[in-house]
C-alpha positions in Angstrom: -20.7 15.2 12.7 -23.8 16.3 10.9 -25.9 13.2 11.4 -29.6 13.7 11.9 -30.4 10.0 12.5 -29.1 6.5 12.4 -30.5 3.1 11.5 -30.3 0.1 13.8 -29.9 -3.4 12.2 -32.2 -5.8 14.1 -31.7 -9.5 13.7 -33.1 -10.6 17.1 -34.9 -7.9 19.1 -34.1 -9.8 22.4 -30.4 -9.0 21.8 -30.7 -5.3 21.6 -30.1 -3.1 24.7 -33.2 -1.1 23.8 -33.2 1.3 26.8 -29.6 2.2 26.3 -29.9 2.7 22.6 -33.0 4.9 23.0 -31.2 7.0 25.7 -28.2 7.5 23.3 -30.5 8.6 20.5 -32.4 11.0 22.7 -29.3 12.4 24.3 -27.9 13.2 20.9 -31.1 14.3 19.3 -31.0 11.7 16.6 -33.8 10.1 14.7 -33.9 6.3 15.0 -35.0 3.9 12.2 -34.8 0.1 12.2 -33.9 -2.4 9.5 -35.0 -5.9 10.6 -33.4 -8.8 8.9 -35.1 -12.3 9.2 -32.8 -14.7 11.0 -32.5 -18.4 10.4 -35.8 -20.2 11.0 -38.0 -17.1 10.4 -39.8 -17.1 7.1 -43.3 -15.7 6.7 -43.8 -17.5 3.3 -42.4 -20.9 4.4 -44.5 -23.9 3.4 -44.2 -25.0 7.1 -47.1 -23.7 9.3 -45.0 -23.7 12.5 -42.3 -21.5 10.8 -45.0 -19.1 9.6 -46.5 -18.9 13.1 -43.0 -18.2 14.6 -42.5 -15.6 12.0 -45.6 -13.7 13.1 -44.3 -13.7 16.7 -40.9 -12.5 15.5 -42.4 -9.6 13.6 -44.5 -8.6 16.6 -41.3 -8.6 18.7 -39.6 -6.4 16.1 -42.5 -4.0 16.1 -42.5 -3.8 19.9 -38.7 -3.3 20.0 -38.9 -0.6 17.3 -41.6 1.3 19.3 -39.5 1.0 22.5 -36.5 2.4 20.6 -38.6 5.4 19.5 -38.1 4.4 15.9 -39.9 6.4 13.3 -39.7 3.5 10.7 -39.4 -0.3 10.7 -38.2 -1.6 7.4 -36.1 -4.4 5.9 -36.7 -7.5 4.0 -39.7 -8.6 6.1 -41.4 -10.6 3.4 -38.8 -13.4 3.2 -35.3 -14.2 4.4 -32.4 -12.8 2.3 -31.7 -15.2 -0.6 -35.0 -17.1 -0.4 -36.6 -15.8 -3.5 -33.9 -15.4 -6.2 -34.7 -18.7 -7.9 -38.5 -18.2 -8.2 -41.2 -15.7 -8.2 -43.6 -15.8 -5.2 -46.4 -18.3 -5.6 -50.1 -17.6 -5.0 -49.8 -19.5 -1.7 -46.7 -17.5 -0.6 -48.5 -14.2 -1.3 -51.5 -15.4 0.7 -49.3 -16.5 3.6 -47.5 -13.1 3.5 -50.8 -11.2 3.5 -52.0 -13.2 6.5 -48.6 -12.8 8.2 -48.8 -9.0 8.1 -52.5 -8.9 9.0 -51.9 -11.1 12.1 -48.9 -9.0 13.1 -50.9 -5.7 12.8 -53.9 -6.9 14.9 -52.0 -7.9 18.0 
């Protein structure tokens, strides 16, 4: 059909049949990319410390699943849940929490 690749929407990495998806991509010589969307309860810029901690673990699982899929790119709104920021600009604390979030996720 002329496709060179497809993007997988990832809400919860645990719910993806990773091996089957990767096999289908490889069998059809398609490039895989991933768009991760933050599910309810995952918010790296939440004022709640436990929510931020869970968000780091979620991003690590997303990175691991993307690698297992053979994805060349992991993107998406990974900075905050959809609809969280329309009413305000990120505060200094939120930027700080986000920076820490990505740093912690990258070093594991």
